[in-house]
C-alpha positions as CSV (number, residue, x, y, z in Angstrom):
1,X,68.2,82.1,58.0
2,X,65.0,83.2,55.2
3,X,62.8,81.1,54.0
4,X,64.3,79.0,49.9
5,X,62.1,79.7,47.2
6,X,60.3,77.1,46.0
7,X,60.5,77.6,41.8
8,X,61.8,75.5,39.3
9,X,65.2,76.1,40.5
10,X,64.9,74.5,44.3
11,X,62.7,71.2,42.7
12,X,65.1,70.7,40.0
13,X,67.9,70.6,42.1
14,X,65.5,68.5,44.4
15,X,64.9,65.6,41.7
16,X,68.5,66.2,40.1
17,X,68.8,64.2,43.3
18,X,66.1,61.4,43.4
19,X,67.5,58.5,41.9
20,X,65.4,56.5,38.3
21,X,64.1,53.6,41.1
22,X,62.5,55.9,43.7
23,X,60.1,57.7,41.1
24,X,56.6,55.3,40.1
25,X,53.7,56.4,38.3
26,X,49.4,56.8,38.9
27,X,50.5,56.7,42.5
28,X,52.1,59.2,45.4
29,X,53.8,56.6,46.9
30,X,53.9,52.3,45.9
31,X,54.3,50.1,48.3
32,X,57.7,49.2,47.1
33,X,58.9,52.7,48.3
34,X,58.6,54.6,45.1
35,X,57.3,58.2,44.8
36,X,56.1,60.1,41.9
37,X,57.2,64.1,41.7
38,X,54.2,65.3,44.8
39,X,54.5,62.1,46.5
40,X,58.5,63.4,46.7
41,X,57.4,65.9,48.1
42,X,55.1,64.8,51.5
43,X,57.0,66.1,54.5
44,X,57.6,62.5,56.9
45,X,54.6,62.8,58.9
46,X,53.2,62.5,55.0
47,X,50.9,65.7,55.6
48,X,50.0,67.1,51.8
49,X,49.9,70.5,53.4
50,X,53.3,70.7,54.1
51,X,54.5,73.6,52.7
52,X,57.0,71.4,49.8
53,X,54.1,70.1,48.5
54,X,52.0,72.7,48.5
55,X,54.7,75.0,46.2
56,X,55.5,72.3,43.5
57,X,51.3,72.3,43.5
58,X,51.3,75.4,43.1
59,X,54.1,76.2,40.9
60,X,52.2,73.6,38.4
61,X,49.1,75.6,38.0
62,X,51.1,78.5,37.5
63,X,52.6,76.6,34.9
64,X,49.6,76.6,33.0
65,X,47.6,79.3,33.4
66,X,50.7,81.4,32.3
67,X,53.0,78.8,30.3
68,X,50.5,76.7,28.9
69,X,52.5,73.7,30.3
70,X,50.2,70.2,31.2
71,X,50.1,69.5,34.9
72,X,53.2,68.4,36.9
73,X,50.2,65.0,37.5
74,X,50.4,64.3,34.0
75,X,53.6,64.6,32.3
76,X,55.4,62.8,35.7
77,X,52.9,59.8,34.7
78,X,53.4,60.6,31.2
79,X,50.2,61.3,29.9
80,X,51.5,64.5,28.4
81,X,52.3,64.5,24.6
82,X,54.8,67.0,24.5
83,X,57.1,65.2,27.5
84,X,57.8,61.4,26.4
85,X,60.6,61.1,28.5
86,X,61.2,57.2,29.1
87,X,60.7,57.6,33.4
88,X,58.5,60.3,35.1
89,X,62.4,61.5,36.8
90,X,63.4,62.9,33.0
91,X,60.0,63.8,32.0
92,X,59.3,65.8,35.4
93,X,63.1,67.4,34.7
94,X,62.4,68.1,31.6
95,X,59.1,70.2,32.3
96,X,60.7,72.1,35.2
97,X,63.3,73.2,33.0
98,X,60.3,74.7,31.1
99,X,59.5,76.0,33.8
100,X,62.4,77.2,34.8
101,X,62.4,78.8,31.1
102,X,59.2,80.1,31.5
103,X,60.5,82.3,34.1
104,X,58.8,80.0,37.1
């Protein structure tokens, strides 16, 4: 079995499956067990060097460099003027759809 392709499609499917009430801003993981986009990619051992976490960071940097999209962190936390959807989940999904359109 081959490794999954960690592209925009992968993360769209992943994040669409996570309910709105499981998202937060400003921190990777809150005391109430809410997570930001990157926090949802940290593996069970709380490792920040897992493949899914690294893949989302890599996608974010590629999107900045090639498509002039803001970072996933600024989008999740609501700091991007371009992505002003009402929730972090909605903002991240909009960003990922733009990244997909850009071929990422």
